[in-house]
C-alpha positions in Angstrom: 43.8 -25.1 -18.7 43.1 -24.5 -14.9 42.0 -20.8 -14.2 44.1 -19.0 -11.7 42.5 -18.3 -8.1 42.3 -14.7 -8.7 40.5 -15.0 -12.1 37.8 -17.5 -10.6 37.3 -15.1 -7.6 36.7 -12.3 -10.1 34.3 -14.2 -12.0 32.4 -15.1 -9.0 32.4 -11.8 -7.4 31.0 -10.2 -10.5 27.9 -12.7 -10.0 27.4 -11.8 -6.6 24.9 -9.2 -5.5 27.1 -8.3 -2.5 30.4 -8.2 -4.1 29.7 -7.2 -7.7 28.9 -3.8 -8.9 27.7 -1.3 -6.3 24.1 -1.6 -5.6 21.8 0.1 -3.0 20.6 -1.6 0.1 17.0 -2.3 1.2 17.1 0.6 3.3 18.3 3.0 0.5 15.6 2.2 -2.1 12.0 1.9 -2.4 10.4 -1.1 -1.5 6.9 -2.7 -1.3 6.0 -5.6 1.1 3.3 -7.7 0.1 2.0 -11.1 0.9 3.6 -12.3 -2.3 7.0 -11.1 -1.2 9.3 -8.0 -0.9 9.6 -6.0 -4.4 12.3 -3.6 -4.6 13.3 -1.3 -7.3 16.7 -2.3 -8.8 16.4 -5.9 -7.5 14.4 -7.5 -10.4 17.3 -9.6 -11.5 18.1 -10.8 -7.9 16.8 -14.5 -8.6 19.3 -14.7 -11.7 22.1 -13.8 -9.5 21.3 -16.6 -7.2 21.0 -19.1 -10.1 24.2 -18.1 -11.5 26.1 -18.6 -8.2 24.5 -22.1 -7.7 25.4 -23.0 -11.3 29.2 -21.7 -10.6 29.3 -24.0 -7.6 28.7 -27.1 -9.8 31.7 -26.3 -12.1 34.5 -27.7 -10.2 35.6 -28.1 -6.6 37.6 -25.0 -6.9 34.7 -23.1 -8.1 32.4 -24.6 -5.3 34.9 -23.7 -2.6 35.0 -19.8 -3.7 31.5 -19.7 -4.7 29.7 -21.2 -1.9 30.5 -18.5 0.7 29.1 -16.1 -1.8 25.9 -18.1 -2.1 25.4 -17.8 1.5 25.3 -14.0 1.4 21.6 -14.7 0.4 20.7 -18.5 1.2 17.8 -19.7 -0.7 16.1 -22.8 0.5 12.4 -24.0 1.8 14.0 -26.2 4.3 15.0 -24.0 7.2 15.9 -26.8 9.5 18.6 -27.8 7.0 19.9 -24.3 6.6 20.0 -24.1 10.4 21.9 -27.2 10.6 24.5 -25.7 8.1 24.9 -22.6 9.9 25.4 -24.5 13.3 28.1 -26.6 11.7 29.7 -24.0 9.5 30.1 -20.6 11.5 32.1 -19.4 8.7 29.0 -19.5 6.3 26.9 -18.2 9.1 29.0 -15.0 9.2 28.5 -14.7 5.4 24.7 -14.2 5.5 23.5 -10.7 4.8 20.0 -11.2 3.5 17.6 -13.8 4.9 14.4 -14.3 3.1 12.0 -16.8 4.9 8.9 -16.6 2.4 9.7 -20.0 1.1 9.7 -21.8 4.2 7.1 -24.1 5.3 4.3 -21.9 7.1 3.2 -24.8 9.5 1.9 -23.9 12.9 3.3 -27.1 14.4 6.8 -28.6 13.7 7.7 -32.2 14.8 10.9 -31.7 16.9 11.6 -35.4 16.7 12.3 -35.0 13.0 14.8 -31.9 13.3 18.5 -32.4 13.0 19.9 -33.2 16.4 22.1 -30.0 16.1 19.2 -27.8 15.6 17.3 -29.2 18.5 20.4 -29.0 20.8 21.0 -25.2 19.7 17.3 -24.3 20.3 17.2 -25.9 23.7 20.4 -24.1 24.8 19.5 -20.6 23.4 15.9 -20.7 24.6 17.3 -21.7 28.2 19.7 -18.6 28.0 16.6 -16.3 27.2 14.6 -18.1 29.8 17.3 -17.2 32.4 17.4 -13.7 31.1 13.5 -13.6 31.8 12.6 -13.2 28.2 11.3 -16.8 27.3 9.0 -18.9 29.2 9.8 -22.6 28.8 6.8 -24.7 27.9 6.1 -28.5 27.3 4.5 -27.7 23.9 7.7 -27.7 22.0 6.2 -28.8 18.5 4.2 -25.5 18.1 6.9 -23.3 19.8 9.8 -24.4 17.5 7.4 -23.3 14.5 7.2 -20.0 16.2 10.8 -19.7 16.9 12.2 -20.9 13.9 12.8 -17.4 12.0 14.5 -16.0 15.3 16.6 -19.2 15.7 18.1 -18.9 12.2 18.4 -15.1 12.7 20.6 -15.8 16.0 22.9 -17.7 13.7 23.6 -14.7 11.4 25.5 -12.1 13.3 26.4 -10.1 10.0 22.8 -10.0 8.6 21.8 -6.7 7.1 18.3 -7.4 5.5 15.3 -9.5 7.0 12.4 -10.4 4.7 10.0 -12.7 6.4 6.3 -13.7 6.7 4.7 -14.3 10.1 1.7 -16.7 10.6 -0.6 -15.8 13.5 2.3 -16.4 16.3 3.1 -14.2 19.1 6.4 -13.5 20.8 8.1 -14.5 17.6 11.4 -12.9 18.0 12.0 -13.3 21.7 15.1 -15.4 21.1 17.0 -12.3 19.9 19.6 -11.0 22.5 20.4 -7.3 23.0 23.0 -6.1 20.6 23.4 -9.5 18.7 22.3 -8.0 15.3 24.3 -4.8 15.1 24.4 -4.9 11.4 20.8 -5.3 10.6 19.4 -2.3 8.7 16.1 -3.4 7.2 13.1 -5.5 8.5 10.5 -6.4 6.1 7.5 -8.4 7.7 4.3 -9.6 6.3 1.3 -11.1 7.9 0.3 -14.4 6.7 -3.1 -14.9 8.1 -6.5 -14.3 6.2 -7.9 -11.7 8.8 -6.6 -9.3 11.4 -3.1 -8.1 11.2 0.5 -8.2 12.4 1.1 -7.2 15.9 3.6 -4.2 15.6 4.4 -5.0 19.2 6.3 -8.1 17.9 9.1 -6.0 16.6 10.1 -4.7 20.2 13.1 -7.3 20.7 14.7 -5.7 17.6 15.2 -2.1 19.4 17.8 -3.6 21.5 18.8 -6.6 19.4 19.3 -4.7 16.4 19.9 -0.9 17.3 21.0 0.2 13.9 17.8 -0.6 12.0 16.9 2.2 9.7 13.9 0.9 7.9 10.7 -1.0 8.9 8.4 -2.3 6.3 5.4 -4.2 7.3 2.3 -5.6 5.5 -1.2 -5.8 7.2 -0.3 -4.1 10.6 -3.6 -4.3 12.4 -3.0 -4.6 16.0 -0.7 -2.4 18.4 -1.0 -2.7 22.2 2.1 -0.9 23.2 5.5 -1.3 21.6 7.4 -0.8 24.9 10.6 0.1 22.8 12.0 2.9 20.9 13.6 2.7 17.4 15.9 5.7 17.6 17.7 5.1 14.2 14.4 4.3 12.1 14.1 7.0 9.4 11.8 5.1 7.0 8.5 3.5 8.1 6.1 1.6 5.7 2.7 0.2 6.8 1.3 -1.5 3.8 -2.3 -2.7 3.7 -2.9 -1.9 7.3 -5.7 -0.8 9.5 -5.2 0.9 12.7 -6.7 3.6 14.6 -5.5 7.1 15.9 -4.2 5.6 19.2 -2.3 2.9 17.4 -0.9 5.5 15.0 0.5 7.4 17.9 2.1 4.4 19.6 3.9 3.5 16.5 5.1 6.9 15.5 6.2 7.7 19.0 8.2 4.3 18.9 9.9 5.6 15.7 10.2 9.4 16.6 13.0 10.1 14.0 11.3 8.9 10.9 11.6 11.4 7.8 9.6 9.1 5.4 6.3 7.5 6.2 4.2 5.3 3.8 0.7 4.1 4.7 -1.9 2.1 2.8 -5.2 1.4 4.3 -6.1 -2.3 4.1 -9.7 -2.4 5.1 -11.9 -4.3 7.7 -10.4 -7.7 7.3 -7.0 -6.4 8.7 -8.3 -4.4 11.6 -11.4 -2.8 13.1 -10.5 0.9 13.4 -8.9 3.3 10.9 -7.4 6.6 11.7 -8.6 9.5 9.4 -6.2 11.8 7.2 -6.9 14.7 9.7 -5.8 12.4 12.8 -2.6 11.5 10.9 -2.0 15.1 10.2 -2.3 16.3 13.8 -0.4 13.2 15.2 2.5 13.8 12.8 2.7 17.4 13.6 2.9 16.5 17.2 5.2 13.5 17.3 7.5 13.8 14.0 7.1 17.4 12.8 10.4 17.0 10.8 8.9 14.7 8.2 10.1 15.0 4.7 8.3 12.3 2.9 4.6 11.4 3.3 2.7 8.9 1.1 -1.1 8.0 2.1 -3.6 5.8 0.3 -7.1 5.6 1.9 -8.7 3.9 -1.1 -9.4 0.7 0.8 -10.0 2.5 4.2 -12.8 1.5 6.6 -14.4 4.8 6.1 -15.6 7.3 8.8 -18.0 5.2 10.7 -16.8 6.2 14.1 -15.1 9.5 13.1 -16.9 12.8 13.0 -17.1 14.2 9.3 -15.3 17.2 10.4 -12.3 15.0 11.6 -11.8 13.1 8.5 -10.0 15.1 5.6 -6.8 16.8 5.8 -6.7 20.5 6.6 -3.4 22.0 5.8 0.3 21.3 5.7 1.1 24.9 5.5 3.0 25.0 8.7 5.3 22.1 8.1 8.9 23.3 7.3 10.5 20.1 6.0 7.8 18.2 4.2 9.2 17.9 0.6 7.3 14.9 -1.0 3.6 14.3 -0.6 1.7 11.5 -2.4 -2.0 11.0 -1.6 -5.4 10.0 -3.1 -8.3 12.2 -3.4 -10.1 10.6 -0.4 -7.7 12.3 1.7 -8.5 15.7 1.0 -11.7 16.1 -1.4 -15.4 15.6 -0.5 -16.4 12.0 -1.3 -18.9 9.3 -0.5 -18.0 6.6 2.2 -20.5 4.2 3.7 -23.5 6.3 2.2 -22.1 9.3 4.1 -20.9 12.5 2.2 -17.5 13.4 3.7 -16.8 17.3 3.2 -13.9 19.4 4.6 -16.2 21.3 6.9 -18.3 18.3 7.9 -21.4 19.9 6.5 -23.8 17.6 4.8 -26.4 20.3 3.6 -28.6 19.1 0.8 -26.0 17.0 -1.1 -27.7 14.3 -3.1 -26.2 11.0 -4.2 -23.7 11.9 -7.3 -23.5 15.5 -6.4 -20.5 16.5 -4.4 -19.3 20.0 -3.7 -16.3 21.3 -5.7 -13.2 22.1 -3.8 -12.3 25.9 -3.6 -9.8 27.0 -6.4 -7.2 27.4 -3.7 -7.6 24.0 -2.1 -4.3 22.8 -3.2 -2.4 25.9 -2.5 -4.0 26.0 0.9 -3.1 22.4 1.5 0.7 22.3 0.6 3.6 23.6 2.7 6.0 26.0 1.2 8.8 23.3 1.4 7.1 20.9 -1.2 9.1 19.6 -4.0 6.8 17.0 -5.5 3.1 16.4 -5.3 1.7 13.1 -6.4 -2.0 12.3 -6.5 -2.1 8.6 -6.7 -5.8 7.8 -7.3 -9.0 9.5 -8.0 -12.6 8.4 -8.2 -14.8 9.3 -11.2 -15.1 12.9 -11.5 -12.5 13.9 -9.0 -10.0 15.3 -11.2 -12.8 17.3 -13.1 -13.7 18.9 -9.8 -10.0 19.4 -8.9 -9.0 21.1 -12.0 -9.6 24.7 -11.1 -7.4 24.1 -8.0 -4.7 22.6 -10.2 -5.0 25.8 -12.4 -4.4 28.0 -9.2 -1.5 25.9 -8.1 0.1 26.1 -11.7 -0.3 30.1 -11.8 0.9 30.6 -8.3 3.5 27.7 -7.8 6.8 29.9 -7.9 5.6 32.5 -5.5 4.1 30.0 -3.0 6.4 26.8 -3.5 9.8 27.9 -4.7 11.2 24.3 -4.4 8.2 22.7 -6.5 9.7 20.6 -9.1 7.2 17.9 -10.1 3.3 17.5 -10.1 2.0 14.0 -10.9 -1.8 13.3 -11.2 -4.2 10.7 -12.7 -5.1 11.3 -16.3 -8.6 10.1 -16.0 -11.2 12.8 -16.3 -9.0 15.8 -16.2 -9.6 16.5 -19.8 -7.6 18.9 -21.8 -4.3 19.8 -19.9 -2.2 21.6 -22.4 -2.9 24.9 -20.6 -2.0 23.4 -17.1 1.1 21.9 -18.5 2.4 25.1 -20.2 1.5 27.2 -16.9 3.6 24.6 -14.9 6.3 24.6 -17.5 6.6 28.3 -17.1 7.9 27.8 -13.6 10.0 24.9 -14.6 7.6 22.6 -12.9 7.3 19.0 -14.5 3.7 18.0 -15.1 3.0 14.3 -15.6 -0.2 12.4 -16.2 -0.5 8.7 -15.1 
């Protein structure tokens, strides 16, 4: 018995990430961009959906005709040139693309243009000539290396309704210069990883998206290491994540000035293989207070930081967020606010070395956390601690527990590493008395 068209469509829509049960977009959920790929909460079953749709395309011609457009919501292929040819020849399918992931594409630095489908070569010639006339593209005879650079942007220009881009860049510059102003108005999320073995992604490469995709709300990068001057402003970006990155205070200011309306910032230090200079937590505090004072969520991990080799000791650790009126979520490791050893130097809040010996670090004051946090805080999360850190911090946690309601009326959750903290029942009960959830990880 042949299924009714409506029944088939219902079956296929149920298997489609974009037509089935409501789901959150990349710009609405927590994501982590790494060299291995973009991981997003709530997207673990994404490959299964693609496999199911591909299988449905093989059931019959009727199923194929209905399922194929849904499969192109998120095309999966390692042959970018064949995808480009299909999108050129089938604008109806090109208009269906919502999520483009290029991580499975061949990462070659040179592409043999003679081996490309003629439709792709013709399209590339036409669009780069248009951008050359706009003054945004320098035509060169070295076409084999330039098409390797342009391939991601080339496919992007074929997808007018794309919402999410997840890509990896291998050392090229001017990667997105084919993008025309206003051509990607539905794009909400950009996730870009650096594919090289050293030094990082040029954040400046994102500049074409400021005009090309003016409605972007989320930028996620992995291994940002170089910033010369973005030269553009992302007015609608509210979420910025710089994973495994190494940038100095100047570069941090350039990036935050280019994204002046962010309400959530996540930064993870990447170490010396990504960049040469690392801003300090205090420099971050001062720059954010100046550029984005309305920040609501801040996540900072300095575990892999270069260390204060060029920064005065008194310019390293956080001082206080007490004056911040909107900060509701703070996640940080103990290197951001506790005295610690880095490159053989004892880093302390006041910058005084004194007679500190190896293995003997000064304890923080009992009011260290109360002094650090803003009145608006809703959740404090300590993400990492070195040996002995939580033992030294426990008195400050006890003070926070006893004074949380008076100082921080919105505090609902405190999360800390369990290693070295000892017996916490007293702490747990004190926090519970103020309806604050206390969690050990």
